[in-house]
C-alpha positions as CSV (number, residue, x, y, z in Angstrom):
1,M,113.8,60.9,105.4
2,E,113.6,64.7,103.7
3,A,116.3,66.7,104.3
4,R,116.0,69.8,106.6
5,G,115.8,73.2,105.0
6,S,113.8,75.6,103.3
7,T,113.2,73.7,99.7
8,G,111.9,70.5,102.1
9,S,109.4,72.8,103.9
10,H,108.5,74.0,100.6
11,R,107.9,70.5,99.1
12,R,106.0,69.5,102.3
13,Q,103.7,72.4,101.1
14,G,103.1,70.6,97.8
15,L,105.4,73.5,96.0
16,D,108.1,72.6,93.5
17,A,109.8,76.2,93.8
18,P,110.7,78.2,96.7
19,V,107.9,80.8,97.7
20,V,109.0,84.1,96.4
21,C,108.0,87.3,98.3
22,P,106.0,89.5,96.5
23,T,108.2,92.4,96.4
24,H,111.1,89.9,94.9
25,L,108.7,89.0,92.6
26,Q,107.5,92.0,91.1
27,K,111.2,93.1,91.1
28,M,112.0,89.9,89.0
29,L,109.3,90.7,86.6
30,L,110.2,94.0,86.2
31,G,113.7,92.9,85.2
32,F,115.6,94.3,88.8
33,H,117.9,92.0,90.4
34,V,117.3,90.8,93.8
35,N,120.6,90.3,95.4
36,A,121.1,88.8,99.2
37,I,120.8,92.2,100.9
38,D,117.5,92.8,98.9
39,A,116.4,89.6,100.4
40,Y,117.9,90.4,104.1
41,I,115.9,93.8,104.1
42,A,112.5,92.6,102.5
43,P,111.0,91.5,105.6
44,Y,111.8,93.9,107.9
45,P,108.8,96.8,108.6
46,L,108.7,99.7,106.1
47,D,110.1,102.0,108.6
48,V,113.6,99.6,109.4
49,Q,113.5,98.9,105.8
50,L,114.2,102.6,105.1
51,R,116.7,102.7,108.0
52,L,119.1,99.8,106.8
53,Q,118.5,101.0,103.4
54,E,120.4,104.5,104.4
55,V,123.1,102.4,106.2
56,R,123.5,100.5,103.0
57,A,123.4,103.4,100.9
58,V,126.4,105.3,103.0
59,I,128.5,102.0,103.2
60,A,128.2,101.8,99.0
61,A,129.3,105.3,98.5
62,E,131.9,105.2,101.0
63,A,133.2,101.8,99.0
64,P,131.7,101.6,95.7
65,D,134.0,98.6,95.0
66,A,133.0,96.5,97.8
67,V,130.6,93.6,97.3
68,E,127.4,93.0,98.8
69,T,126.3,89.7,100.5
70,L,125.6,87.8,103.4
71,S,127.5,86.7,106.3
72,Y,127.1,85.8,109.8
73,G,123.0,86.0,109.1
74,L,123.9,89.8,108.6
75,A,123.9,92.3,105.5
76,T,127.7,92.3,105.1
77,F,130.3,94.5,102.3
78,D,133.2,92.6,101.7
79,L,136.4,94.5,100.3
80,C,139.5,93.0,98.6
81,G,138.2,89.6,100.0
82,K,138.0,90.8,103.7
83,H,134.8,91.4,105.6
84,L,134.5,95.3,105.3
85,V,131.8,96.0,107.6
86,H,128.1,94.1,108.7
87,F,124.7,95.7,109.7
88,G,121.9,94.2,110.5
89,G,118.2,95.0,111.7
90,F,116.8,94.1,115.1
91,A,113.6,94.5,117.0
92,R,114.5,98.4,119.1
93,H,118.1,99.0,117.0
94,I,120.2,98.8,113.8
95,G,123.2,96.4,114.6
96,F,126.3,98.0,112.9
97,Y,129.6,95.7,113.3
98,P,132.5,97.7,111.4
99,T,135.1,95.6,113.4
100,R,136.9,96.4,117.1
101,K,139.6,99.0,116.4
102,P,136.8,101.8,114.7
103,I,135.1,101.3,117.7
104,V,137.9,102.3,120.0
105,V,139.2,105.1,117.5
106,F,135.5,106.8,117.5
107,A,135.2,105.8,120.7
108,D,133.9,109.6,121.9
109,A,131.5,110.0,118.9
110,L,129.9,106.6,120.0
111,A,129.6,107.6,123.7
112,G,125.9,107.6,123.4
113,Y,125.2,104.4,121.9
114,K,126.0,100.8,123.2
115,T,129.0,99.0,121.9
116,A,130.9,95.6,122.5
117,T,133.8,94.1,120.6
118,G,133.0,95.1,117.2
119,S,129.7,96.2,117.5
120,I,127.0,98.8,118.1
121,Q,123.4,99.2,118.5
122,F,122.1,102.6,117.1
123,P,118.3,102.9,118.3
124,L,115.4,102.8,116.1
125,N,114.0,105.7,118.4
126,Q,116.9,107.7,117.3
127,P,118.1,109.1,114.3
128,T,120.4,106.8,112.3
129,P,124.1,108.3,112.9
130,L,124.7,108.1,109.2
131,E,127.9,110.8,109.1
132,L,129.3,108.8,112.0
133,I,128.6,105.6,110.0
134,R,130.4,107.1,106.9
135,E,133.1,108.2,109.2
136,M,133.8,104.4,109.9
137,V,133.2,103.1,106.7
138,R,135.8,105.5,105.3
139,F,138.3,104.0,108.2
140,R,137.4,100.6,107.6
141,V,138.4,100.9,103.5
142,A,141.9,102.3,104.3
143,E,142.5,99.7,107.2
144,V,141.3,97.0,104.9
145,R,143.2,98.6,101.7
146,A,146.0,99.1,104.0
147,G,146.6,95.5,104.6
148,V,146.0,94.0,101.3
149,K,149.4,92.9,100.5
150,K,150.3,93.3,96.7
151,P,151.7,90.3,95.2
152,K,155.5,89.9,95.1
153,H,157.1,89.9,91.6
154,P,158.9,86.8,90.6
155,R,162.6,87.1,90.8
């Protein structure tokens, strides 16, 4: 019996390799590297892709040492081996997941948005508050860096 998964469905279709999105194929042919967040953003409608790319750019600017990855099915930035923030696209909003503490600290600025423990919804029918996201990412960078324990020197 064939194992389930994306490669299995490609084999059932008679394909030897996974199907590559035309945008990704074009980038590969032109010599661009396609990473996990590129692949995450690509299937969204163009207007949502642009919003997600704006959020990504803000995070990358504030955390240039962070590593882009996917976690929990969301675009993720990791810093010092810890999840810094996650973000993702949804039907009616951009989800932003900076952990619980920034939501408490920035509660006044977030008053107009739907929040829950560790998550914020920025509706697609409103401008994305990039400066607020920038401030929360700065807060998270400081929080993560403060929590990183320095290696002890051997005695």
